[in-house]
TIMAR-367982 format. One line per field, with one value per residue (C-alpha): residue number from 1; x, y, z. Coordinates in Angstrom, 1 decimal. Layout:
<atoms>
seq: (NUM/...)
u: (X/...)
v: (Y/...)
w: (Z/...)
</atoms>
This chain:
<atoms>
seq: (1/2/3/4/5/6/7/8/9/10/11/12/13/14/15/16/17/18/19/20/21/22/23/24/25/26/27/28/29/30/31/32/33/34/35/36/37/38/39/40/41/42/43/44/45/46/47/48/49/50/51/52/53/54/55/56/57/58/59/60/61/62/63/64/65/66/67/68/69/70/71/72/73/74/75/76/77/78/79/80/81/82/83/84/85/86/87/88/89/90/91/92/93/94/95/96/97/98/99/100/101/102/103/104/105/106/107/108/109/110/111/112/113/114/115/116/117/118/119/120/121/122/123/124/125/126/127/128/129/130/131/132/133/134/135/136/137/138/139/140/141/142/143/144/145/146/147/148/149/150/151/152/153/154/155/156/157/158/159/160/161/162/163/164/165/166/167/168/169/170/171/172/173/174/175/176/177/178/179/180/181/182/183/184/185/186/187/188/189/190/191/192/193/194/195/196/197/198/199/200/201/202/203/204/205/206/207/208/209/210/211/212/213/214/215/216/217/218/219/220/221/222/223/224/225/226/227/228/229/230/231/232/233/234)
u: (121.8/121.2/117.9/118.1/117.6/114.1/110.8/108.0/105.0/102.0/99.3/96.9/93.1/92.6/94.4/94.7/96.5/98.8/99.8/100.3/102.6/104.5/105.1/106.3/108.8/110.1/112.8/114.4/113.8/114.4/111.2/107.5/105.7/102.1/100.5/97.7/94.9/95.6/96.1/92.9/90.9/92.2/93.8/96.6/95.8/97.5/100.9/100.8/99.4/102.2/104.9/103.9/106.4/109.3/109.8/110.4/110.8/107.6/107.7/104.5/103.9/101.2/102.8/101.5/101.1/99.3/100.0/102.8/100.5/98.3/101.2/102.8/99.5/99.2/102.8/102.5/99.4/101.2/104.5/103.2/103.0/106.8/107.2/110.9/110.0/107.1/106.7/105.8/105.8/108.9/106.7/105.0/108.0/110.7/108.4/106.1/109.0/110.6/107.2/107.1/110.7/110.1/106.8/108.4/112.0/112.1/110.9/112.9/111.0/111.3/110.6/109.1/110.6/108.9/106.5/107.9/104.7/105.4/107.2/108.9/105.7/103.6/105.9/105.7/101.9/101.9/104.5/107.8/109.9/113.0/114.2/112.8/116.3/116.5/113.2/114.3/117.6/116.0/113.4/116.1/118.3/115.3/114.1/117.5/118.0/114.7/115.9/114.6/116.6/115.5/114.5/112.3/113.4/113.3/116.3/116.9/117.8/119.4/123.0/122.4/120.6/123.5/125.9/123.7/123.1/126.1/126.3/124.2/120.8/118.8/117.8/114.6/113.8/110.5/110.2/112.5/111.7/113.8/115.0/112.1/109.3/106.6/107.0/103.2/102.3/105.9/107.5/111.1/112.4/115.6/116.7/117.4/121.1/121.4/119.6/121.9/125.0/123.9/123.6/120.2/119.8/116.3/114.5/110.7/109.4/105.8/104.0/107.1/107.0/103.4/101.9/103.9/102.6/105.0/105.9/108.4/110.3/110.3/111.6/114.3/115.4/115.7/117.6/120.0/120.6/121.5/123.9/125.6/126.0/127.4/129.9/131.1/131.9/135.6)
v: (110.4/106.6/106.0/104.6/100.9/101.5/99.8/102.2/100.2/101.7/100.7/103.3/103.4/103.8/103.6/107.3/107.8/104.9/106.3/109.8/108.4/106.4/109.5/111.5/109.0/107.5/110.1/109.1/105.3/102.3/100.3/100.6/97.8/96.7/94.6/92.1/94.6/97.0/94.2/92.5/95.7/96.9/93.9/94.1/97.7/98.8/97.8/100.0/102.9/102.9/102.1/105.1/106.4/106.1/102.4/102.1/98.5/97.0/94.6/92.6/91.4/88.7/86.2/83.2/80.0/77.0/73.7/73.8/73.5/76.4/78.6/77.9/79.0/82.1/83.0/82.6/84.7/87.7/87.2/88.9/92.1/92.0/92.6/92.8/90.7/88.4/87.1/83.6/82.1/80.0/77.9/76.5/74.2/73.6/72.2/75.2/77.7/75.8/75.8/79.6/80.0/77.9/79.7/83.2/83.0/86.8/87.7/87.3/85.1/86.4/83.9/85.4/83.7/84.9/87.9/90.9/91.3/88.0/87.9/84.9/84.4/84.4/81.9/79.5/79.6/78.5/75.8/77.4/77.1/79.1/82.5/83.9/84.0/80.2/79.8/82.5/80.8/77.4/78.8/80.9/77.9/75.9/78.7/79.3/75.6/75.6/78.4/81.6/84.6/86.8/86.5/88.6/88.8/91.4/93.6/91.8/88.6/90.0/89.6/85.9/85.3/86.8/84.6/81.6/82.1/84.2/86.8/86.8/86.5/89.7/90.4/92.4/93.8/95.1/96.5/99.4/102.5/105.8/106.8/108.2/106.6/104.5/100.7/100.4/96.7/95.6/93.6/93.3/96.6/98.6/101.8/102.0/102.6/99.6/97.3/98.2/97.9/94.4/93.2/94.2/95.0/96.5/98.2/98.2/101.4/102.4/104.7/106.7/107.9/107.6/108.8/112.0/115.4/115.2/111.6/112.8/114.9/112.1/109.6/112.1/112.7/109.0/108.4/111.3/109.8/106.5/108.1/110.0/106.7/104.9/107.7/107.8/104.1/103.3)
w: (132.6/133.2/134.9/138.4/139.0/140.5/139.6/140.6/141.7/139.9/142.4/141.1/141.5/137.7/134.4/133.9/137.2/136.5/133.1/134.6/137.4/134.8/132.6/135.6/136.9/133.6/133.1/136.4/136.8/134.6/135.2/136.1/137.8/137.0/139.7/139.8/140.7/137.9/135.4/136.3/136.1/132.8/131.1/128.5/127.6/130.8/129.6/126.5/128.6/131.2/128.7/126.6/124.0/126.4/126.0/129.8/131.0/132.4/135.3/135.2/138.8/138.5/140.9/138.9/141.0/139.6/138.0/135.3/132.3/133.5/134.3/130.9/129.2/131.3/130.7/127.0/126.9/128.5/126.9/123.7/125.8/126.0/129.8/130.9/134.0/134.9/138.4/139.5/143.0/143.7/146.0/142.9/142.5/139.9/137.2/137.3/137.1/134.3/132.4/132.7/131.6/128.5/127.6/127.5/126.3/125.8/129.3/132.5/134.8/138.4/141.1/144.3/147.3/150.5/150.5/152.3/154.2/156.1/159.4/161.0/163.1/159.9/158.3/161.3/161.1/157.5/158.2/157.2/160.4/161.1/160.0/156.8/155.4/155.4/153.5/151.0/150.3/149.7/147.4/145.6/144.9/143.7/141.3/139.8/139.3/137.4/135.1/136.7/135.6/138.5/142.1/144.3/148.0/150.8/151.3/154.6/152.6/149.5/150.7/151.6/148.3/146.3/148.1/147.4/143.7/142.6/139.9/136.8/138.5/138.8/142.4/142.8/146.2/147.4/150.9/150.1/152.0/152.0/155.5/157.5/155.4/157.0/156.5/156.0/155.3/154.7/157.5/156.2/154.9/154.2/152.6/148.9/149.6/151.9/149.5/146.6/148.8/149.8/146.2/144.9/141.2/141.0/143.9/144.0/145.5/145.4/147.9/148.9/145.3/144.1/147.4/147.4/146.1/143.2/142.1/139.5/142.1/144.6/142.0/141.0/144.6/145.3/142.1/142.9/146.4/144.8/142.4/145.2/147.2/144.2/143.5/147.1/147.2/146.8)
</atoms>
């Protein structure tokens, strides 16, 4: 059975827990995501630990944002770990994104548009006026023009981004919550089924899976629901 297009966010307190979660969910999902906190605490060893023997895709979510030369060096340093995806902030500009793309030709550079924790009010405070969708579309176009092969946007903007960039660009959506799950610190959320229907390719899901009593069973249940939705579509 094909694993579901889900990246499980392994925001674990320690390496052993992250590796255990990865082993439990790997039969059901295509990808596991290593974030900044886990990577800074354990370094490159975390990638081998969560990848295990399964060879599951690793999404390295470092959200690099610096001058182009520094981002190029950092990207080259982690490219040897062979992550499937590596994130950079689209707000770093075209030259920075291009530097990352050139430094890691075997890794898909995913440009983060607007963090899913930010509301329209938050964006106005930091100088981005108007609806989040407008800022997301501008940053998406900039990033793809600079060579980014993937984009990170909330499920609320994924349909607009797909219309903006067309097919061939992987759209990754955090802020995905199964029906009935708490939104927690995410401001712009949707269900997995809605996000896929709107054009997402990879759904980032963390606490609804890893915070459950049985992460493997939770991952399997969400994966099964997505398959049912897919089969029911005309």
